[in-house]
MIPA-307158 format. One record per atom (N, C-alpha, C): residue in one letter; y, x, z. Coordinates in steps of 0.2 Angstrom, whole numbers, padded with zeros to 4 digits, always signed. Atoms other than C-alpha are relative to their C-alpha. Layout:
! MIPA-307158
AYXZ/...
! end
This chain:
! MIPA-307158
M+0007-0002+0002/M+0555+0596+0372/M-0003-0006-0004/A+0003+0005+0004/A+0550+0585+0358/A-0007+0002-0002/I+0007-0001+0001/I+0531+0583+0356/I-0002-0006-0005/V+0001+0006+0004/V+0529+0565+0349/V+0006-0001-0005/G-0006+0001+0004/G+0547+0564+0342/G+0006+0001+0004/A-0007-0001-0003/A+0565+0569+0346/A+0003-0006+0002/E-0003+0006-0002/E+0569+0551+0347/E-0002-0002+0007/Y+0003+0002-0006/Y+0559+0550+0363/Y+0003+0005+0006/C-0003-0005-0005/C+0569+0564+0372/C+0007-0002+0001/D-0007+0003-0002/D+0584+0557+0381/D+0003+0006+0004/P-0003-0005-0004/P+0597+0569+0387/P+0001-0001+0007/E-0001+0002-0007/E+0598+0560+0404/E-0007-0002+0002/E+0007+0002-0002/E+0583+0556+0415/E-0001-0007-0002/R+0002+0007+0002/R+0574+0541+0409/R-0005-0002+0005/V+0005+0004-0005/V+0565+0529+0421/V-0003-0006-0003/L+0004+0005+0003/L+0551+0518+0415/L-0003-0004+0006/T+0005+0004-0004/T+0543+0504+0425/T-0006-0002-0003/V+0007+0001+0004/V+0525+0504+0420/V-0004-0005+0004/R+0004+0005-0003/R+0514+0489+0423/R-0007+0000-0003/K+0007+0001+0003/K+0495+0488+0421/K-0001-0007-0002/T+0000+0007+0002/T+0492+0473+0411/T-0007-0003+0000/S+0007+0002+0000/S+0473+0472+0413/S-0004+0004+0005/H+0003-0003-0005/H+0461+0475+0427/H-0008+0001-0001/F+0007+0000+0002/F+0444+0475+0418/F-0003+0007+0000/S+0003-0006+0000/S+0442+0493+0416/S+0006+0005-0001/P-0006-0005+0000/P+0453+0509+0417/P+0003+0001-0007/G-0003-0001+0006/G+0466+0510+0403/G+0000-0006-0005/D+0000+0005+0005/D+0464+0493+0396/D+0007-0002-0002/G-0006+0001+0003/G+0482+0490+0395/G+0006+0002+0005/F-0007-0002-0003/F+0500+0496+0400/F+0005-0003-0004/A-0006+0002+0003/A+0517+0490+0397/A+0005+0004+0004/A-0005-0004-0003/A+0532+0502+0400/A+0007-0003-0002/Y-0007+0003+0001/Y+0550+0495+0402/Y+0005+0005+0002/D-0006-0005-0001/D+0566+0505+0401/D+0004-0003+0006/H-0004+0002-0006/H+0575+0504+0418/H+0007-0002-0001/R-0007+0001+0002/R+0592+0504+0410/R+0001-0007-0004/T-0001+0006+0005/T+0589+0490+0397/T-0004-0006+0002/G+0005+0005-0002/G+0574+0481+0404/G-0004-0002-0006/R+0004+0002+0006/R+0567+0481+0386/R-0007+0004+0000/L+0006-0004+0001/L+0549+0486+0382/L+0001+0006-0004/A-0001-0006+0003/A+0548+0504+0378/A-0007+0003-0004/F+0007-0002+0002/F+0529+0507+0376/F-0005-0005+0002/R+0006+0004-0002/R+0513+0498+0377/R-0006+0004-0002/A+0006-0003+0002/A+0495+0504+0377/A-0006-0005+0002/D+0006+0004-0001/D+0478+0495+0376/D-0006+0003-0004/T+0007-0001+0004/T+0460+0496+0370/T-0003-0006-0003/Y+0003+0006+0003/Y+0458+0479+0363/Y+0000+0001-0008/G+0000+0001+0007/G+0453+0476+0345/G-0003+0007-0003/R+0002-0006+0004/R+0448+0489+0331/R+0006+0001-0005/G-0005-0001+0005/G+0464+0494+0323/G+0007+0001+0004/H-0006-0001-0004/H+0481+0500+0329/H+0005-0006+0001/G-0004+0006-0001/G+0489+0483+0327/G-0001-0003+0007/G+0002+0004-0006/G+0480+0477+0342/G-0004+0005+0005/G+0003-0004-0005/G+0473+0492+0351/G-0002+0007-0003/A+0003-0006+0002/A+0463+0508+0349/A-0003+0000-0007/A+0003+0000+0006/A+0456+0513+0332/A-0007-0001+0000/S+0007+0001-0001/S+0438+0513+0338/S-0002+0000+0007/A+0003+0000-0007/A+0427+0512+0353/A+0001+0006+0003/G-0001-0006-0003/G+0432+0524+0366/G+0007+0004-0001/E-0007-0002+0001/E+0450+0527+0360/E+0005-0004+0003/L-0006+0004-0002/L+0466+0522+0367/L+0006+0001-0004/A-0006-0001+0005/A+0482+0519+0357/A+0006-0001+0004/L-0007+0001-0002/L+0500+0521+0363/L+0004-0002-0005/L-0004+0003+0005/L+0511+0510+0354/L+0007+0000+0002/G-0007+0001-0001/G+0530+0508+0352/G+0001-0007+0001/P-0001+0007-0002/P+0538+0491+0356/P-0001-0004-0006/A+0002+0004+0006/A+0535+0485+0338/A-0007+0001-0002/G+0007-0001+0002/G+0517+0490+0338/G-0002+0006-0004/E+0001-0005+0004/E+0519+0506+0329/E-0004+0006+0004/P+0004-0004-0003/P+0506+0519+0333/P+0003+0007+0002/L-0004-0007-0002/L+0513+0535+0343/L-0005+0005+0001/L+0006-0005-0002/L+0497+0543+0350/L-0006-0004+0000/T+0006+0002-0001/T+0479+0541+0350/T-0004+0004+0005/V+0003-0004-0005/V+0469+0547+0365/V-0007-0002+0000/R+0007+0001+0000/R+0450+0549+0366/R-0003+0005+0004/R+0003-0005-0005/R+0438+0557+0378/R-0005+0005-0005/R+0004-0005+0003/R+0429+0573+0371/R-0007+0000+0003/R+0007+0000-0003/R+0410+0572+0373/R-0004+0005-0004/P+0001+0000-0007/P+0401+0581+0380/P+0006+0004+0003/S-0006-0003-0004/S+0414+0587+0393/S-0002+0000+0007/L+0002-0002-0008/L+0410+0595+0410/L+0006-0002+0004/H-0006+0001-0004/H+0428+0593+0416/H+0004-0006-0002/Q-0003+0006+0003/Q+0431+0576+0408/Q+0006+0002-0004/R-0005-0002+0004/R+0441+0583+0394/R+0002-0005-0005/W-0002+0005+0005/W+0452+0572+0383/W+0004+0003-0005/E-0004-0002+0005/E+0461+0574+0367/E+0005-0005-0003/G-0005+0004+0003/G+0477+0567+0360/G+0002+0002-0007/F-0002-0001+0007/F+0482+0564+0342/F+0006-0003-0002/L-0007+0003+0002/L+0499+0561+0334/L-0002-0006-0004/G+0000+0006+0004/G+0500+0543+0327/G-0007-0003+0001/A+0007+0002+0000/A+0484+0534+0322/A-0004+0005-0003/R+0005-0005+0001/R+0470+0546+0322/R-0003-0001-0007/A+0003+0000+0006/A+0463+0550+0305/A-0006+0005+0000/G+0006-0005+0000/G+0446+0559+0301/G+0002+0007-0002/G-0002-0007+0001/G+0448+0577+0302/G+0006+0003+0003/Q-0006-0002-0003/Q+0464+0577+0311/Q+0000+0004+0006/K+0001-0005-0005/K+0467+0591+0323/K+0004-0003+0006/P-0003+0003-0006/P+0472+0586+0341/P+0007+0003+0001/L-0006-0003-0002/L+0490+0588+0347/L+0000+0003+0007/F+0000-0003-0007/F+0485+0591+0365/F-0007-0001+0003/S+0006+0002-0003/S+0470+0592+0376/S+0001+0000+0008/A-0001+0001-0008/A+0468+0587+0395/A-0006+0000+0003/R+0007+0000-0004/R+0455+0590+0408/R+0002-0001+0008/R-0001+0000-0008/R+0453+0587+0427/R+0001+0007+0002/S-0001-0007-0003/S+0459+0602+0437/S-0006+0003+0003/S+0006-0002-0003/S+0443+0603+0446/S-0006-0004-0002/I+0006+0003+0002/I+0425+0599+0441/I-0003-0004+0006/L+0003+0003-0006/L+0422+0593+0459/L+0004-0007+0001/G-0003+0007+0000/G+0434+0578+0456/G+0004-0001+0007/G-0004+0002-0006/G+0442+0569+0471/G+0007-0004-0002/A-0006+0004+0002/A+0457+0557+0471/A+0006+0004-0001/A-0006-0005+0001/A+0469+0572+0472/A-0001+0006-0004/A+0002-0006+0004/A+0461+0583+0459/A+0005+0003-0005/G-0005-0002+0005/G+0475+0583+0447/G-0003+0001-0007/A+0002-0001+0007/A+0474+0588+0429/A+0004+0006-0003/V-0004-0006+0004/V+0479+0602+0416/V+0000-0003-0007/V-0001+0003+0007/V+0486+0597+0399/V+0003+0007-0004/E-0002-0005+0005/E+0487+0610+0385/E+0003-0002-0006/L-0002+0002+0007/L+0498+0608+0370/L-0003+0005-0005/L+0004-0004+0005/L+0489+0614+0355/L+0005+0002-0006/P-0005-0001+0006/P+0498+0623+0340/P-0002-0004-0006/P+0002+0004+0006/P+0499+0613+0324/P-0004+0004-0005/P+0004-0003+0005/P+0487+0617+0310/P+0003+0005-0004/S-0004-0004+0005/S+0500+0625+0299/S+0003+0006+0003/S-0003-0006-0003/S+0505+0638+0312/S-0005+0003+0005/S+0004-0003-0005/S+0497+0650+0324/S+0005+0004+0005/P-0004-0003-0005/P+0504+0657+0340/P+0000+0008-0001/P+0000-0007+0000/P+0510+0675+0341/P-0005+0003+0004/P+0005-0004-0004/P+0497+0688+0347/P+0002+0001+0007/G-0001-0001-0007/G+0496+0688+0366/G+0004-0006+0003/A-0004+0005-0003/A+0506+0672+0368/A-0004-0005+0004/A+0003+0005-0005/A+0502+0661+0383/A+0000-0007-0003/P+0000+0007+0002/P+0497+0643+0379/P+0005-0004+0004/E-0005+0004-0003/E+0509+0630+0383/E-0004-0005+0005/L+0004+0004-0005/L+0502+0621+0399/L+0004-0004+0004/L-0003+0004-0005/L+0507+0607+0410/L-0005-0002+0005/R+0004+0001-0006/R+0500+0604+0427/R+0002-0006+0003/V-0001+0006-0004/V+0498+0588+0436/V-0002+0001+0007/D+0002-0001-0007/D+0499+0590+0454/D+0001-0007+0004/G-0001+0006-0004/G+0496+0576+0467/G-0006-0005-0002/S+0005+0005+0001/S+0486+0560+0465/S+0003-0006-0004/F-0002+0006+0004/F+0488+0547+0451/F-0003-0006+0003/A+0003+0006-0003/A+0476+0535+0460/A+0005-0002+0005/R-0004+0002-0005/R+0489+0535+0474/R+0007-0001-0003/R-0006+0001+0003/R+0503+0534+0461/R+0006+0005+0003/C-0005-0005-0004/C+0511+0550+0469/C-0002+0007-0003/C+0002-0007+0003/C+0510+0565+0457/C+0006+0002-0004/R-0005-0002+0005/R+0521+0575+0446/R-0003+0005-0005/V+0002-0004+0006/V+0520+0584+0429/V+0004+0006+0000/V-0004-0006+0000/V+0525+0602+0429/V-0002+0005-0006/A+0001-0005+0006/A+0527+0614+0414/A-0001+0007+0003/A+0002-0006-0003/A+0519+0630+0419/A+0004+0006-0003/P-0003-0005+0003/P+0529+0646+0416/P-0004+0004-0005/R+0004-0004+0006/R+0525+0656+0400/R+0002+0007+0000/A-0002-0007+0000/A+0533+0672+0404/A+0002+0003+0007/V-0001-0003-0006/V+0536+0684+0418/V+0008-0002+0002/G-0007+0002-0002/G+0552+0678+0428/G+0001-0007-0001/E-0001+0007+0001/E+0551+0660+0422/E-0003-0004+0006/K+0002+0005-0005/K+0549+0646+0435/K-0003-0006-0003/A+0003+0006+0002/A+0538+0631+0434/A+0006-0006+0000/K-0006+0005+0001/K+0549+0616+0428/K-0003-0007+0001/L+0002+0007+0000/L+0547+0598+0433/L+0002-0004-0006/V-0002+0003+0006/V+0546+0587+0418/V-0001-0008+0000/A+0001+0007-0001/A+0539+0570+0424/A-0002-0001+0007/E+0003+0002-0006/E+0535+0561+0440/E-0002-0007+0001/I+0003+0007-0001/I+0525+0546+0445/I+0000-0002+0007/R-0001+0002-0007/R+0529+0536+0461/R-0001-0007+0000/R+0001+0007-0001/R+0525+0519+0468/R+0007-0003+0000/K-0006+0004+0001/K+0538+0506+0464/K+0002-0003+0006/V-0002+0003-0006/V+0549+0500+0478/V+0005-0006-0002/D-0004+0006+0002/D+0557+0482+0476/D+0007+0001+0003/E-0007-0002-0002/E+0576+0485+0476/E+0003-0005+0005/G-0003+0005-0005/G+0579+0469+0486/G-0003+0000+0007/T+0003+0000-0006/T+0566+0469+0499/T-0002+0007+0003/R+0002-0007-0002/R+0563+0488+0500/R-0008+0000+0002/V+0007+0000-0001/V+0544+0484+0500/V-0003+0004-0006/V+0004-0004+0005/V+0532+0496+0491/V-0005-0005-0003/M+0004+0005+0004/M+0524+0486+0477/M-0007+0003-0001/G+0007-0002+0001/G+0505+0487+0473/G+0000+0006-0006/R+0001-0005+0005/R+0498+0501+0462/R+0000-0002-0007/D+0000+0003+0007/D+0498+0490+0447/D+0007+0001-0003/V-0006-0001+0003/V+0516+0493+0445/V+0003+0007+0003/F-0003-0007-0003/F+0524+0511+0447/F+0005+0002-0005/V-0005-0003+0003/V+0538+0521+0441/V-0002+0007-0003/L+0000-0006+0004/L+0538+0535+0428/L+0007+0003-0001/K-0007-0004+0001/K+0553+0547+0429/K-0001+0006-0005/V+0001-0005+0005/V+0555+0558+0414/V+0006+0004+0000/S-0006-0004-0001/S+0566+0573+0416/S+0004+0000-0007/P-0004-0001+0006/P+0581+0576+0404/P-0003+0004-0006/G+0003-0004+0005/G+0575+0582+0387/G-0007+0000-0001/F+0007+0000+0001/F+0557+0579+0389/F-0002-0006-0003/D+0002+0005+0004/D+0547+0568+0378/D-0003-0006+0004/A+0003+0005-0004/A+0544+0551+0386/A-0006-0003-0003/A+0006+0003+0003/A+0531+0545+0373/A-0006+0005+0002/F+0005-0005-0002/F+0521+0561+0378/F-0002-0001+0007/A+0001+0002-0007/A+0523+0557+0396/A-0004-0006+0001/M+0005+0006+0000/M+0515+0540+0393/M-0007+0002-0002/G+0007-0003+0002/G+0501+0549+0384/G-0004+0003+0006/I+0003-0003-0006/I+0498+0559+0400/I-0002-0006+0005/V+0002+0005-0004/V+0498+0543+0410/V-0007-0003-0002/L+0006+0003+0002/L+0484+0536+0399/L-0006+0004+0002/V+0006-0004-0002/V+0473+0551+0402/V-0001+0000+0008/L+0001+0000-0007/L+0476+0551+0421/L-0003-0006+0002/D+0003+0006-0002/D+0472+0533+0422/D-0008+0000-0001/Q+0007+0000+0002/Q+0455+0536+0413/Q-0004+0005+0005/I+0003-0005-0005/I+0451+0551+0425/I+0000-0003+0007/A+0000+0003-0006/A+0456+0541+0440/A-0005-0006+0001/G+0004+0006+0000/G+0446+0526+0435/G-0008+0002+0000/E+0007-0003+0000/E+0430+0537+0433/E-0002+0003+0006/D+0001-0003-0006/D+0432+0544+0450/D-0002-0005+0005/P+0002+0005-0004/P+0422+0534+0462/P+0004+0000+0007/G-0004-0001-0007/G+0433+0540+0477/G+0007-0002-0002/A-0007+0001+0001/A+0449+0535+0468/A+0003-0006+0003/D-0002+0006-0003/D+0450+0518+0475/D-0001-0001+0008/D+0001+0000-0007/D+0447+0522+0493/D+0006-0003+0004/A-0006+0003-0004/A+0457+0514+0507/A+0006+0004+0001/G-0006-0004-0001/G+0468+0529+0509/G+0004+0000-0006/A-0004+0000+0006/A+0474+0527+0491/A+0006-0005+0000/D-0005+0005+0000/D+0484+0512+0496/D+0006+0002+0005/A-0006-0002-0004/A+0495+0522+0508/A+0005+0004-0004/L-0005-0004+0004/L+0511+0529+0501/L+0001+0007+0003/D-0001-0007-0002/D+0511+0548+0502/D+0007+0002-0001/A-0007-0002+0001/A+0528+0554+0506/A+0001+0006-0003/K-0001-0007+0003/K+0525+0572+0502/K-0007+0002-0001/I+0007-0003+0001/I+0509+0579+0494/I+0001+0007-0004/W-0001-0007+0003/W+0517+0595+0487/W+0005+0004+0004/
! end
């Protein structure tokens, strides 16, 4: 399922160790490392004004490749009752149509509110009459680093498909659960890992704006929430 690019779709499950690189505000920085190679796969931050060092303008986040190449630009859509976000391919330009939109599942919020992501058709094409939109549902709590991304069925008889999962990272030597600033992103075979990281950026922003996201219960590892 190539969304950002086919080169980010691995035929096998891809595991990324994601580290939050700043604690000043939600989404300030992330670095994602490939579990197999240990190399930097993606990074994201909001510093500076320009994609060489962060988002293009205030209120935007940039997902970058390991060499600093812009892959996605994410920004909050205002006004937005459900905390709606939009994602753009590459470095966003004026007049560019979004690649996807995302919003909190419930206007009531809460640490386990989840989110809904809708893939938008490119400007050069239009969906067939009666076609269902391509939706991804985030179940669970990103604040607790315990959630999964599921592709909703688009036709009768289809089943929901797990495409990505976020879990607390466990130290392989001591078997100790690490803090929430380090977590694991598992990307299912064939799904776009860069797009999965774009979803992480949106979830981090939503969780950071939720006053209940950092409650004491969020530090407990939820063995099962679905």
